[in-house]
VEXDREN-2710 file (C-alpha; in Angstrom, 1 decimal):
% VEXDREN-2710
k/r/px/py/pz
1/MET/-123.1/-45.4/-83.6
2/ALA/-122.6/-48.1/-80.9
3/LYS/-120.2/-47.7/-78.1
4/SER/-117.8/-50.3/-79.4
5/SER/-117.7/-48.9/-83.0
6/PHE/-117.2/-45.4/-81.6
7/PHE/-114.0/-46.5/-79.7
8/GLN/-112.8/-48.5/-82.7
9/THR/-113.1/-45.4/-84.8
10/ILE/-111.0/-43.4/-82.3
11/LEU/-108.4/-46.0/-82.0
12/SER/-108.1/-47.1/-85.6
13/SER/-104.8/-45.2/-86.1
14/SER/-101.6/-46.2/-84.4
15/GLU/-100.2/-42.7/-84.7
16/LEU/-101.5/-39.9/-82.6
17/PRO/-101.0/-36.7/-84.7
18/SER/-101.5/-34.1/-82.0
19/MET/-101.6/-33.5/-78.3
20/ALA/-105.3/-32.8/-78.5
21/THR/-106.0/-36.1/-80.2
22/GLN/-103.8/-37.9/-77.7
23/ARG/-105.7/-36.4/-74.8
24/LEU/-109.0/-37.3/-76.4
25/TYR/-107.7/-40.8/-76.9
26/LEU/-106.8/-41.2/-73.2
27/PHE/-110.1/-39.6/-72.1
28/SER/-112.0/-42.2/-74.2
29/LEU/-110.0/-44.9/-72.2
30/THR/-111.3/-43.3/-69.0
31/LEU/-114.9/-43.5/-70.2
32/LEU/-114.4/-47.0/-71.4
33/SER/-112.9/-48.3/-68.1
34/LEU/-115.8/-46.7/-66.2
35/LEU/-118.2/-48.9/-68.1
36/TYR/-116.5/-51.9/-66.6
37/LEU/-116.0/-50.4/-63.1
38/ALA/-116.1/-53.1/-60.4
39/LYS/-118.4/-52.9/-57.4
40/PRO/-117.3/-50.0/-55.1
41/PHE/-115.2/-50.8/-52.1
42/VAL/-117.1/-50.6/-48.8
43/PRO/-114.8/-50.0/-45.8
44/THR/-115.7/-51.4/-42.4
45/ASN/-114.9/-48.1/-40.8
46/HIS/-115.6/-44.9/-42.7
47/PHE/-115.4/-41.5/-41.1
48/LEU/-115.7/-38.2/-43.1
49/LEU/-115.6/-35.1/-41.0
50/ASN/-116.3/-31.5/-42.0
51/CYS/-114.4/-29.8/-39.2
52/GLY/-115.6/-26.6/-37.7
53/SER/-118.9/-26.5/-39.5
54/HIS/-122.5/-27.0/-38.4
55/ALA/-123.6/-28.6/-41.7
56/ASN/-122.6/-31.4/-44.0
57/ALA/-120.5/-30.7/-47.2
58/SER/-119.8/-32.7/-50.3
59/LEU/-116.5/-33.3/-52.1
60/PHE/-116.2/-35.7/-55.1
61/ASN/-119.8/-36.9/-54.4
62/ARG/-118.7/-37.9/-50.8
63/VAL/-120.6/-36.4/-47.9
64/PHE/-118.5/-35.1/-45.0
65/VAL/-120.5/-34.9/-41.8
66/TYR/-120.0/-31.9/-39.4
67/ASP/-117.6/-32.9/-36.6
68/SER/-120.1/-32.8/-33.7
69/ALA/-122.8/-34.9/-35.4
70/ASN/-121.9/-38.3/-34.0
71/PRO/-120.4/-38.0/-30.5
72/SER/-120.8/-41.8/-29.9
73/SER/-118.4/-42.6/-32.7
74/VAL/-116.3/-39.5/-33.0
75/SER/-115.4/-37.3/-30.0
76/LEU/-113.6/-34.0/-29.8
77/SER/-111.4/-33.4/-26.8
78/ALA/-110.7/-29.7/-27.1
79/ASP/-110.1/-27.5/-24.1
80/ARG/-110.0/-24.5/-26.4
81/SER/-111.2/-24.8/-30.0
82/VAL/-113.3/-22.6/-32.2
83/SER/-115.1/-22.9/-35.5
84/VAL/-114.0/-20.3/-38.1
85/THR/-115.4/-19.4/-41.5
86/ASP/-113.7/-17.9/-44.6
87/ARG/-114.9/-14.3/-44.8
88/ASN/-114.1/-14.0/-48.6
89/PRO/-114.3/-17.5/-50.2
90/SER/-113.4/-17.9/-53.8
91/PRO/-116.3/-18.9/-56.0
92/ASN/-114.3/-22.0/-57.0
93/SER/-113.5/-23.0/-53.5
94/PRO/-115.2/-26.2/-52.3
95/ILE/-117.7/-25.7/-49.5
96/LEU/-115.6/-28.2/-47.4
97/TYR/-112.7/-25.7/-47.4
98/ARG/-114.7/-22.7/-46.3
99/THR/-114.8/-23.7/-42.6
100/ALA/-112.1/-25.0/-40.2
101/ARG/-111.6/-26.1/-36.6
102/VAL/-109.0/-24.0/-34.9
103/PHE/-107.2/-25.3/-31.7
104/THR/-105.5/-22.9/-29.3
105/ALA/-104.3/-25.8/-27.1
106/ASP/-103.5/-29.5/-27.5
107/SER/-106.7/-31.1/-28.8
108/SER/-107.6/-34.4/-30.3
109/TYR/-110.3/-36.3/-32.3
110/LYS/-111.0/-39.8/-31.1
111/PHE/-112.5/-42.2/-33.6
112/ILE/-114.1/-45.4/-32.2
113/VAL/-113.4/-48.3/-34.6
114/LYS/-115.6/-51.4/-35.0
115/LYS/-114.4/-54.6/-33.3
116/ASN/-114.0/-56.3/-36.7
117/GLY/-112.5/-53.2/-38.3
118/THR/-109.0/-53.2/-36.9
119/GLY/-106.1/-53.3/-39.3
120/THR/-104.7/-51.0/-42.0
121/HIS/-106.5/-47.7/-42.4
122/PHE/-106.2/-44.6/-44.6
123/VAL/-106.0/-41.2/-42.7
124/ARG/-106.3/-38.0/-44.8
125/LEU/-106.0/-34.6/-43.4
126/HIS/-107.3/-31.6/-45.4
127/PHE/-105.7/-28.1/-44.9
128/SER/-106.9/-25.0/-46.8
129/PRO/-105.7/-21.8/-45.2
130/PHE/-107.9/-18.7/-45.3
131/ARG/-108.4/-15.4/-43.3
132/ALA/-111.1/-15.6/-40.6
133/ARG/-112.2/-12.9/-38.2
134/ASN/-109.5/-13.6/-35.6
135/PHE/-107.2/-16.0/-37.3
136/ASP/-105.0/-16.1/-40.4
137/LEU/-104.7/-19.8/-41.0
138/GLY/-101.7/-19.3/-43.2
139/SER/-99.7/-18.3/-40.1
140/ALA/-100.5/-21.5/-38.1
141/LYS/-97.7/-23.8/-37.1
142/PHE/-98.3/-27.0/-35.3
143/ASN/-97.6/-30.8/-34.8
144/VAL/-100.0/-33.7/-35.6
145/VAL/-99.8/-37.0/-33.8
146/ALA/-101.8/-40.2/-34.6
147/ASN/-101.9/-42.9/-31.9
148/GLY/-98.4/-41.8/-30.8
149/PHE/-96.9/-41.4/-34.2
150/LEU/-95.7/-38.0/-35.2
151/LEU/-97.2/-37.3/-38.6
152/VAL/-96.0/-33.7/-39.1
153/ARG/-93.8/-31.4/-37.1
154/GLY/-93.8/-27.6/-37.2
155/PHE/-96.3/-27.8/-40.0
156/SER/-97.6/-24.8/-41.8
157/VAL/-99.4/-24.3/-45.2
158/SER/-99.9/-21.4/-47.6
159/ASN/-102.0/-23.4/-50.1
160/THR/-104.6/-26.2/-50.0
161/VAL/-102.8/-29.4/-49.0
162/LEU/-104.0/-33.0/-48.6
163/LYS/-101.8/-35.2/-46.3
164/GLU/-102.4/-38.9/-46.7
165/TYR/-101.2/-41.6/-44.3
166/ILE/-101.6/-45.4/-44.1
167/LEU/-101.3/-46.9/-40.6
168/GLU/-102.3/-49.9/-38.6
169/ILE/-105.0/-49.6/-35.9
170/ASP/-104.8/-52.6/-33.5
171/GLY/-106.9/-51.1/-30.7
172/GLU/-110.4/-49.8/-30.2
173/PHE/-109.8/-46.2/-31.3
174/LEU/-107.7/-43.8/-33.4
175/GLU/-106.7/-40.6/-31.7
176/ILE/-105.4/-37.7/-33.8
177/THR/-103.9/-34.8/-31.7
178/PHE/-103.2/-31.3/-32.9
179/SER/-100.6/-29.4/-30.9
180/PRO/-99.8/-25.7/-31.6
181/VAL/-96.2/-24.7/-31.7
182/SER/-95.5/-21.9/-29.2
183/ASP/-94.5/-19.2/-31.6
184/SER/-97.8/-19.7/-33.6
185/GLY/-100.3/-20.3/-30.8
186/PHE/-102.9/-22.3/-32.8
187/ALA/-103.5/-25.3/-35.1
188/PHE/-106.3/-26.0/-37.6
189/VAL/-107.8/-28.6/-39.9
190/ASN/-110.6/-28.3/-42.5
191/ALA/-111.6/-32.0/-42.9
192/ILE/-110.5/-35.5/-41.9
193/GLU/-111.0/-38.9/-43.5
194/VAL/-110.5/-42.2/-41.7
195/PHE/-111.4/-45.5/-43.4
196/THR/-110.4/-49.1/-43.5
197/ALA/-108.0/-50.1/-46.3
198/PRO/-108.7/-53.4/-48.3
199/LYS/-107.3/-56.6/-46.8
200/ASP/-103.6/-57.2/-47.7
201/PHE/-103.3/-53.6/-49.1
202/ILE/-100.0/-53.5/-47.2
203/ILE/-98.3/-56.9/-46.9
204/ASP/-96.2/-57.3/-43.7
205/ASP/-93.2/-59.1/-45.3
206/GLY/-94.0/-58.5/-49.0
207/ALA/-91.4/-55.8/-49.8
208/ARG/-87.8/-56.1/-51.0
209/LEU/-85.1/-53.9/-49.3
210/VAL/-82.8/-52.4/-52.0
211/ASN/-79.5/-51.0/-51.0
212/SER/-75.7/-51.4/-51.6
213/ASN/-75.9/-54.8/-49.8
214/GLY/-78.1/-56.2/-52.4
215/ILE/-81.7/-57.5/-52.1
216/GLU/-83.2/-58.5/-48.8
217/ASN/-86.7/-59.2/-47.5
218/TYR/-88.1/-56.2/-45.6
219/LYS/-90.1/-57.3/-42.6
220/ASN/-92.8/-55.8/-40.4
221/LEU/-93.9/-53.2/-42.9
222/THR/-97.4/-52.9/-41.4
223/SER/-95.8/-51.6/-38.2
224/GLN/-94.7/-48.5/-40.1
225/VAL/-96.8/-45.4/-40.8
226/LEU/-96.7/-44.6/-44.5
227/GLU/-97.0/-41.0/-45.8
228/THR/-97.9/-40.7/-49.5
229/VAL/-95.5/-38.5/-51.3
230/HIS/-96.2/-39.2/-55.0
231/ARG/-98.9/-41.2/-56.8
232/ILE/-98.2/-41.4/-60.6
233/ASN/-100.3/-42.6/-63.5
234/VAL/-97.4/-43.4/-65.9
235/GLY/-98.3/-42.7/-69.5
236/GLY/-101.8/-41.5/-68.7
237/LEU/-103.8/-38.4/-67.6
238/LYS/-104.7/-37.1/-64.2
239/LEU/-107.2/-39.3/-62.4
240/THR/-109.4/-37.8/-59.8
241/PRO/-111.2/-39.6/-56.9
242/PHE/-114.1/-40.1/-59.2
243/ASN/-112.0/-42.7/-61.1
244/ASP/-110.7/-44.6/-58.0
245/THR/-112.5/-46.9/-55.6
246/LEU/-110.3/-45.6/-52.8
247/TRP/-110.9/-41.9/-53.8
248/ARG/-107.2/-41.2/-54.7
249/THR/-105.7/-38.8/-57.1
250/TRP/-103.1/-40.0/-59.7
251/ILE/-101.1/-37.4/-61.6
252/PRO/-99.3/-37.7/-65.0
253/ASP/-95.6/-38.7/-65.1
254/ASP/-94.6/-36.0/-67.7
255/GLY/-92.9/-33.8/-65.1
256/PHE/-90.8/-36.6/-63.6
257/LEU/-89.3/-38.1/-66.8
258/ALA/-85.5/-37.5/-66.9
259/PHE/-85.3/-37.9/-70.7
260/LYS/-88.7/-37.5/-72.4
261/THR/-87.3/-38.7/-75.7
262/ALA/-86.4/-42.1/-74.2
263/ALA/-90.1/-42.9/-73.4
264/LYS/-93.0/-43.8/-75.7
265/GLN/-96.6/-43.9/-74.6
266/ALA/-98.5/-47.2/-74.7
267/VAL/-102.2/-47.5/-74.4
268/THR/-104.9/-50.2/-74.7
269/THR/-108.7/-50.4/-74.7
270/HIS/-108.7/-53.8/-73.0
271/VAL/-109.7/-53.6/-69.3
272/PRO/-107.1/-55.4/-67.2
273/ASN/-107.8/-58.9/-66.0
274/TYR/-107.7/-58.5/-62.3
275/GLN/-108.7/-62.1/-61.6
276/THR/-105.4/-63.5/-62.8
277/GLY/-103.0/-60.8/-61.6
278/GLY/-101.6/-59.9/-58.2
279/ALA/-103.5/-56.6/-58.0
280/SER/-107.1/-55.5/-57.5
281/PRO/-109.0/-52.3/-58.5
282/GLU/-108.2/-51.1/-55.0
283/ILE/-104.5/-51.5/-55.5
284/ALA/-104.8/-49.3/-58.6
285/PRO/-107.7/-48.5/-60.9
286/ALA/-108.1/-49.8/-64.4
287/ASN/-107.0/-46.5/-65.9
288/VAL/-103.5/-46.9/-64.4
289/TYR/-103.0/-50.3/-66.0
290/MET/-104.4/-49.3/-69.4
291/THR/-101.6/-46.8/-70.0
292/ALA/-97.8/-47.1/-69.7
293/GLN/-94.5/-45.7/-70.8
294/GLN/-92.2/-48.0/-72.8
295/MET/-88.8/-47.7/-74.4
296/ASN/-88.9/-45.4/-77.4
297/ARG/-86.9/-47.3/-80.0
298/ASP/-88.3/-45.2/-82.8
299/ASN/-86.0/-42.3/-81.7
300/LEU/-82.9/-42.7/-83.8
301/THR/-80.9/-40.4/-81.6
302/LEU/-80.7/-43.1/-78.9
303/ASN/-78.8/-46.3/-79.2
304/GLY/-80.5/-49.6/-78.9
305/ILE/-79.7/-50.2/-75.2
306/PHE/-80.9/-47.5/-72.8
307/ASN/-83.2/-47.0/-69.8
308/VAL/-86.3/-45.0/-69.2
309/THR/-85.8/-43.0/-66.0
310/TRP/-88.0/-41.0/-63.6
311/ASP/-86.7/-38.7/-60.9
312/PHE/-89.1/-38.3/-57.9
313/PRO/-88.1/-35.5/-55.5
314/VAL/-88.8/-36.5/-51.9
315/GLY/-86.7/-33.9/-50.0
316/SER/-85.9/-36.0/-46.9
317/PHE/-82.3/-37.2/-47.0
318/GLY/-81.7/-40.4/-45.2
319/ALA/-85.4/-41.3/-44.8
320/SER/-86.7/-44.6/-46.0
321/TYR/-89.4/-44.9/-48.6
322/LEU/-91.8/-47.6/-49.9
323/VAL/-91.7/-47.6/-53.7
324/ARG/-94.7/-49.4/-55.2
325/LEU/-94.4/-50.0/-59.0
326/HIS/-97.4/-51.1/-61.1
327/PHE/-97.1/-53.3/-64.2
328/CYS/-99.5/-54.6/-66.8
329/ASP/-98.1/-56.1/-70.1
330/ILE/-100.1/-54.2/-72.7
331/VAL/-97.3/-54.1/-75.3
332/SER/-96.5/-57.8/-76.0
333/PRO/-98.4/-59.9/-78.6
334/ALA/-97.7/-63.1/-76.6
335/LEU/-96.5/-64.4/-73.3
336/ASN/-92.8/-64.7/-72.3
337/GLN/-91.7/-62.1/-74.8
338/LEU/-91.0/-59.2/-72.4
339/TYR/-88.0/-59.3/-70.1
340/PHE/-86.6/-56.2/-68.5
341/ASN/-84.7/-54.9/-65.4
342/VAL/-85.9/-52.5/-62.8
343/TYR/-83.5/-50.1/-61.0
344/ILE/-84.1/-47.9/-58.0
345/ASN/-81.4/-45.3/-57.1
346/ASP/-79.2/-47.1/-59.7
347/TYR/-79.4/-50.4/-57.7
348/ALA/-80.7/-53.4/-59.5
349/ALA/-84.0/-54.0/-57.7
350/TYR/-85.3/-56.7/-60.0
351/ARG/-83.5/-58.4/-62.9
352/ASP/-85.0/-60.3/-65.8
353/LEU/-88.5/-59.4/-64.7
354/ASP/-91.0/-61.6/-66.7
355/LEU/-94.6/-60.4/-65.9
356/SER/-95.9/-63.6/-67.4
357/MET/-94.5/-65.5/-64.5
358/LEU/-96.3/-63.3/-61.9
359/THR/-99.7/-63.4/-63.6
360/PHE/-100.6/-67.0/-64.1
361/HIS/-99.5/-66.7/-67.7
362/VAL/-102.2/-64.3/-68.8
363/LEU/-101.5/-61.1/-70.7
364/SER/-102.8/-57.8/-69.5
365/SER/-102.9/-58.9/-65.9
366/PRO/-102.0/-56.2/-63.4
367/VAL/-99.3/-56.8/-60.8
368/TYR/-97.3/-54.6/-58.4
369/LEU/-94.0/-54.9/-56.7
370/ASP/-93.0/-53.2/-53.4
371/PHE/-89.4/-52.0/-52.6
372/VAL/-88.0/-50.2/-49.6
373/VAL/-85.2/-47.8/-50.3
374/ASP/-83.4/-44.8/-48.7
375/SER/-83.3/-41.4/-50.3
376/GLU/-80.0/-40.2/-51.7
377/ASP/-78.0/-37.1/-51.0
378/SER/-79.9/-35.4/-53.9
379/GLY/-83.3/-35.8/-52.1
380/VAL/-84.5/-37.7/-55.2
381/ILE/-85.6/-41.3/-55.7
382/ARG/-84.7/-42.5/-59.2
383/VAL/-86.7/-45.3/-60.9
384/SER/-85.4/-46.8/-64.1
385/ILE/-86.5/-49.6/-66.4
386/GLY/-84.3/-51.1/-69.1
387/PRO/-83.7/-54.2/-71.3
388/SER/-82.7/-57.5/-69.9
389/ASP/-79.9/-59.9/-71.1
390/LEU/-82.8/-62.3/-71.9
391/SER/-84.4/-60.0/-74.4
392/THR/-84.1/-60.9/-78.0
393/PRO/-82.8/-58.1/-80.3
394/SER/-86.2/-57.8/-82.0
395/ARG/-88.1/-57.6/-78.6
396/ILE/-86.0/-55.3/-76.5
397/ASN/-88.5/-53.3/-74.4
398/ALA/-89.4/-52.3/-70.8
399/ILE/-92.6/-50.9/-69.4
400/LEU/-94.0/-49.1/-66.3
401/ASN/-97.7/-48.4/-65.7
402/GLY/-97.8/-46.6/-62.3
403/ALA/-95.6/-45.6/-59.4
404/GLU/-96.3/-44.7/-55.7
405/ILE/-93.7/-43.2/-53.3
406/MET/-94.5/-43.4/-49.6
407/ARG/-92.3/-42.2/-46.7
408/LEU/-91.9/-44.5/-43.7
409/VAL/-92.9/-42.6/-40.7
410/ASN/-91.5/-44.4/-37.6
411/VAL/-91.1/-41.5/-35.2
412/LYS/-93.2/-41.6/-32.0
413/GLY/-94.8/-38.3/-31.3
414/LEU/-93.9/-36.0/-28.5
415/HIS/-96.0/-33.0/-27.7
416/GLY/-96.3/-30.6/-24.7
417/GLU/-94.2/-28.0/-23.1
418/SER/-90.5/-28.3/-22.6
419/LYS/-91.0/-28.7/-18.8
420/LYS/-93.0/-31.9/-19.4
421/ARG/-90.2/-33.2/-21.7
422/ASN/-87.6/-32.5/-19.0
423/VAL/-89.6/-34.4/-16.5
424/TRP/-89.9/-37.4/-18.8
425/ILE/-86.2/-37.2/-19.6
426/LEU/-85.4/-37.4/-15.9
427/VAL/-87.8/-40.3/-15.4
428/GLY/-86.2/-42.0/-18.4
429/LEU/-82.7/-41.7/-17.0
430/VAL/-83.8/-43.1/-13.6
431/VAL/-85.7/-46.0/-15.2
432/GLY/-82.9/-46.6/-17.7
433/GLY/-80.3/-46.8/-14.9
434/PHE/-82.5/-49.3/-13.0
435/VAL/-83.0/-51.4/-16.1
436/ILE/-79.2/-51.5/-16.8
437/VAL/-78.5/-52.7/-13.2
438/CYS/-81.2/-55.4/-13.6
439/LEU/-79.8/-56.6/-16.9
440/GLY/-76.3/-56.8/-15.4
441/VAL/-77.6/-59.0/-12.5
442/ALA/-79.5/-61.1/-14.9
443/ALA/-76.5/-61.5/-17.2
444/VAL/-74.4/-62.8/-14.2
445/LEU/-77.0/-65.3/-13.1
446/LEU/-77.4/-66.5/-16.7
447/ILE/-73.7/-67.1/-17.0
448/PHE/-73.7/-69.3/-13.9
449/LYS/-76.8/-71.1/-15.1
450/CYS/-75.3/-71.9/-18.5
451/LYS/-72.2/-73.3/-16.9
452/LYS/-74.3/-75.8/-14.9
453/LYS/-76.7/-76.9/-17.7
454/LYS/-75.8/-78.5/-21.0
455/PRO/-77.3/-76.7/-24.0
456/LYS/-80.5/-78.1/-25.3
457/PRO/-81.1/-78.6/-29.0
458/PRO/-83.2/-75.8/-30.6
459/ARG/-86.9/-76.3/-30.4
460/ARG/-88.8/-76.3/-33.6
461/VAL/-90.8/-73.1/-34.2
462/GLU/-94.0/-73.4/-36.2
463/SER/-94.6/-71.0/-39.0
464/ALA/-96.7/-68.0/-38.0
465/GLY/-99.7/-66.8/-39.9
466/TRP/-100.3/-70.1/-41.9
467/THR/-101.2/-73.7/-41.1
468/PRO/-98.2/-76.0/-41.1
469/LEU/-98.2/-78.9/-43.4
470/ARG/-98.7/-82.2/-41.7
471/VAL/-97.9/-85.3/-43.8
472/PHE/-96.6/-85.6/-47.3
473/GLY/-95.4/-88.7/-49.2
474/GLY/-91.8/-89.0/-50.3
475/SER/-90.3/-90.3/-53.5
476/SER/-87.3/-92.3/-54.5
477/TYR/-85.5/-88.9/-55.2
478/SER/-85.9/-87.8/-51.6
479/ARG/-82.6/-87.2/-49.7
480/MET/-82.6/-86.6/-46.0
481/SER/-80.0/-84.9/-43.9
482/GLU/-78.1/-87.3/-41.7
483/GLY/-79.4/-87.7/-38.2
484/THR/-81.2/-84.3/-37.8
485/ALA/-84.4/-84.7/-39.9
486/THR/-87.7/-84.1/-38.2
487/THR/-89.7/-87.1/-39.2
488/SER/-93.2/-86.8/-40.7
489/PRO/-94.0/-90.3/-41.8
490/GLY/-95.3/-90.8/-45.3
491/PRO/-95.4/-93.7/-47.8
492/ASN/-91.7/-93.4/-48.7
493/GLY/-90.2/-91.5/-45.8
494/SER/-90.1/-87.8/-45.0
495/LEU/-89.4/-84.8/-47.2
496/ARG/-89.0/-82.4/-44.3
497/ILE/-85.5/-80.9/-44.1
498/PRO/-84.4/-78.9/-41.0
499/PHE/-83.8/-75.2/-41.4
500/VAL/-80.2/-75.5/-40.0
501/ASP/-79.3/-78.0/-42.8
502/ILE/-80.6/-75.6/-45.5
503/GLN/-78.7/-72.7/-43.9
504/ALA/-75.5/-74.8/-44.1
505/ALA/-76.3/-75.9/-47.7
506/THR/-76.6/-72.2/-48.8
507/ASN/-73.9/-70.7/-46.6
508/ASN/-76.7/-68.9/-44.6
509/PHE/-78.4/-67.8/-47.9
510/ASP/-75.3/-66.1/-49.3
511/LYS/-76.3/-63.6/-51.9
512/SER/-73.5/-64.8/-54.3
513/LEU/-75.5/-68.1/-54.5
514/ILE/-78.7/-66.5/-55.8
515/ILE/-79.5/-68.1/-59.2
516/GLY/-83.0/-66.7/-59.7
517/MET/-85.9/-64.7/-58.4
518/GLY/-89.6/-65.0/-58.8
519/GLY/-93.0/-64.0/-57.3
520/PHE/-92.5/-66.7/-54.6
521/GLY/-89.0/-65.6/-53.6
522/MET/-85.3/-66.1/-54.1
523/VAL/-83.7/-69.3/-55.5
524/TYR/-80.3/-70.3/-54.2
525/LYS/-77.8/-72.9/-55.2
526/GLY/-76.9/-75.2/-52.4
527/VAL/-75.1/-78.4/-51.5
528/LEU/-76.6/-80.8/-48.9
529/LYS/-74.5/-82.9/-46.5
530/ASP/-74.4/-85.8/-48.9
531/ASN/-72.9/-83.5/-51.5
532/THR/-76.1/-83.4/-53.5
533/LYS/-76.5/-80.1/-55.4
534/VAL/-79.9/-78.5/-55.0
535/ALA/-81.9/-75.5/-55.9
536/VAL/-83.4/-73.9/-52.7
537/LYS/-86.5/-71.9/-53.3
538/ARG/-87.0/-69.6/-50.3
539/GLY/-90.5/-68.1/-50.1
540/VAL/-91.1/-64.5/-49.2
541/PRO/-93.5/-64.5/-46.3
542/GLY/-96.7/-62.7/-47.5
543/SER/-95.7/-63.2/-51.2
544/ARG/-98.4/-63.1/-53.9
545/GLN/-98.5/-66.9/-54.2
546/GLY/-97.6/-67.7/-50.6
547/LEU/-99.0/-70.6/-48.8
548/PRO/-101.3/-72.0/-51.6
549/GLU/-98.3/-72.4/-54.0
550/PHE/-96.2/-73.8/-51.2
551/GLN/-98.7/-76.5/-50.4
552/THR/-99.6/-77.2/-54.0
553/GLU/-95.9/-77.7/-55.0
554/ILE/-95.3/-80.1/-52.2
555/THR/-98.5/-82.1/-52.8
556/VAL/-97.9/-82.4/-56.6
557/PHE/-94.1/-82.7/-56.8
558/SER/-93.7/-85.1/-54.0
559/LYS/-95.6/-87.7/-56.2
560/ILE/-93.6/-87.0/-59.3
561/ARG/-90.9/-89.3/-60.7
562/HIS/-90.1/-88.6/-64.3
563/ARG/-86.9/-87.9/-66.1
564/HIS/-88.3/-84.8/-67.8
565/LEU/-89.6/-83.2/-64.7
566/VAL/-87.6/-81.7/-61.9
567/SER/-87.9/-83.7/-58.6
568/LEU/-88.7/-82.3/-55.2
569/VAL/-85.9/-83.1/-52.8
570/GLY/-87.6/-81.8/-49.7
571/TYR/-89.2/-78.8/-47.9
572/CYS/-88.8/-76.8/-44.7
573/GLU/-91.6/-75.1/-42.7
574/GLU/-89.6/-74.0/-39.6
575/GLN/-89.2/-70.5/-38.2
576/SER/-91.9/-69.0/-40.3
577/GLU/-90.1/-70.2/-43.4
578/MET/-91.6/-71.7/-46.6
579/ILE/-88.7/-73.4/-48.4
580/LEU/-88.8/-75.8/-51.3
581/VAL/-85.7/-77.8/-52.2
582/TYR/-85.4/-79.2/-55.8
583/GLU/-82.8/-81.0/-57.9
584/TYR/-80.3/-78.6/-59.3
585/MET/-80.2/-78.1/-63.1
586/GLU/-76.6/-77.5/-64.1
587/ASN/-77.4/-75.8/-67.4
588/GLY/-79.8/-73.3/-66.0
589/PRO/-83.3/-72.4/-67.2
590/LEU/-84.3/-73.2/-70.8
591/LYS/-85.3/-69.5/-71.5
592/ASN/-81.6/-68.5/-71.1
593/HIS/-80.6/-70.8/-73.9
594/LEU/-83.6/-69.8/-76.2
595/TYR/-83.5/-66.0/-75.6
596/GLY/-80.2/-65.2/-73.9
597/LEU/-77.2/-63.7/-75.6
598/LYS/-74.6/-65.5/-73.5
599/HIS/-75.3/-69.0/-74.9
600/PRO/-74.8/-70.5/-78.3
601/PRO/-78.0/-71.1/-80.3
602/LEU/-79.6/-74.5/-79.9
603/SER/-79.6/-76.8/-82.9
604/TRP/-82.9/-77.9/-84.4
605/LYS/-82.3/-81.4/-83.2
606/GLN/-81.8/-80.2/-79.6
607/ARG/-84.9/-78.0/-79.9
608/LEU/-86.9/-81.1/-81.2
609/GLU/-85.7/-83.2/-78.3
610/ILE/-86.6/-80.5/-75.8
611/CYS/-90.1/-80.3/-77.3
612/ILE/-90.6/-84.1/-77.2
613/GLY/-89.3/-84.3/-73.6
614/SER/-91.5/-81.5/-72.5
615/ALA/-94.5/-83.2/-74.1
616/ARG/-93.7/-86.4/-72.3
617/GLY/-93.5/-84.6/-69.0
618/LEU/-96.8/-82.8/-69.6
619/HIS/-98.4/-86.1/-70.6
620/TYR/-97.2/-87.6/-67.4
621/LEU/-98.6/-84.8/-65.3
622/HIS/-102.0/-85.2/-67.0
623/THR/-102.2/-89.0/-66.9
624/GLY/-100.8/-89.4/-63.4
625/SER/-97.8/-91.1/-61.8
626/ALA/-99.5/-94.5/-61.8
627/GLN/-98.2/-95.2/-65.3
628/GLY/-94.6/-95.0/-64.0
629/ASN/-91.5/-93.2/-65.4
630/ARG/-91.1/-92.8/-69.1
END
C-alpha cells in the first residue's frame, strides 16, 4: 500500500473509538510530518560538552565532546575541579549522564563565540545526580551565573534535570560560572549546550504586556534572560528532540487542562504552510501545528458559551513570564470564519483574534503571539481561549496548538564570600554618595542654564533599526497639521505628520480610544487639529509585518483616490515609530455588521451595494489610479 493510501485508511473515520487508536493516529502524524521535514537548522555557534569525561558521548544522535577537547574554543577555569564517574549506573542511563565535572571552588567555562555569531543563544545545563567515590551529587548546592546573570541560586537536584535558558551574547565570549554554596562545598554539571538561536527567535519589541492596566507594548525583551518553564504540544503527543530542529522536548497538555470535558482534540494530516505564516519550523515543529485543542461543543453538559482553560504552575510569585502561544487554523473550512478571544490570568490579552488576518489569508498557516505577564498569588499562569462576539452561532469555536512559558531572569549574579560582598557594599556606598553630590551640582547648574536659554524645539529622532522613508506623494485627501509639519516634498505636498500632533489627536494613545488590534499593532480613534476624525494605526516595533507593510501601505495608499477605498491621511516615522493615519470609518469594520451580534442584519440590497462597491474598489486597484475616481 502506498504511503498516501495508508494514511487515508487510518484517517478515514472522524471518530477515534479508543485511546490506543487515538495515539496510533497521532503517531502517524508524526511520521507524516517527518517526511516533509525542512532542512535542519545549522547554528553559527554550536558547543556540546560532555563534562568530566575523557571521551565523547551521544544523546538524541548529537555528539557531546569531552570538555578538554578544544581548549581554543572552550576553556575551563577551575582552581579545584575533578572528574567523577557513576559507580553503579543504571542500564537505561544515557552515557552522557554517567560522568560529571565537580567544582570545589568558583569555576567557569568560557566559550569563545564567532565574530558573526553574536545574538540570541540557547544555553542548556544537564544535571543528573549519582554517587561517586568521594561525592554524592544529590547533596550539592550551588549557584550558576552566565555573563553576570544569576541563573540559579542555592540549586540542588535529586533527579535528572535539564535547565534551558535563552540569552543575548553581545561580546566575544560566554562565561558560565559554578559557585558552591558554603554548606555544600561543591557544585557539578554533567553536560552543557550552547548554540545560536535562529534570527528573530526573540523579537525585541514584539510582545504585549498584559496586566490590570490593559495592553501595552513590552520593550527590550532581548535584554532579558529567559528560562524555559513549560513547553506544551497542545492536543498532541510528547515530542522529543528527534522531532525538533532546535532539539527541544514538547509535552502533552492533558495534565494542565482545567476542565478536560471543555476541550476537544483537533488533528490534521496537512503539513503547515510556513511560507505564509509568521512562524518557522524553528519557532515550533510541524507536529505542534498539526494538532490542537478546540471547544468541545458536543458535550451537552456545557452551555454554548464557555472557555477552554489551562493552568500552568510556575511557583514564583511576582515574577514576570513570557507566554508564547502557537496557533494554526486546522478546524475552519474557509477563511475569516474563526474569531475568538485569548485570556491570560483572566485578563483579555487578545480580543476578536482572526488568524486569517495574521497569515496573509491562507489557512493552516502557523503563527505565534508573545505576551508578558506576572504570576498570580496562586503561583499559576492561566491561559484561556473562548468565543468572540464576532462569532456566528454556527461557528463558535476557539483553538490553541501550543504554549511555552518562560521566566524572565533579570537578576545580575553575585558570587563569592560574604567579606567580598561587604567590601563591594562599602564601595557602592562611597561611589553612590559621590554620584549623588555630582548630580546635585549638575542639577543646580542646569537650572541656571535653563533660565538663560530659551527652550529649543525638539529635534526629530530617526527611527532605529529600519531605513526611514524619504519621499512619498500626497493626495487630495491629505490633511496636514498647521505650522508644524516636517516637509518632505512630493507631487501634491507632504503626508508626514509630526508625532506630537498624533499624540494630541489620540490623547497620548489613550487606551479608551482603541478601536482595533492586528498583527501590525493597535488602531486608535483620533481627531486632528482641523477636527478631522482619523484612524491611527500604530505599528508595534518588530511586528510580524513591520517595515515592509509600513512602506507598502504608504507607497500604495498615497496614490489612491476612490470613494470605495479608505484614504491615507498621513504617516509618522519619528522616535522609532511607524504610524499610519487613515480616514475614520464611522460605522466600524464590515465584519462586525456581517458576523457581529450587536448590529441588525444587513438587507440584501445593502449587501449587493457593498459587493458592487468592493468590486469597483478592487477593479480600481488592479487597473491603476490613472483612470480616476469612479
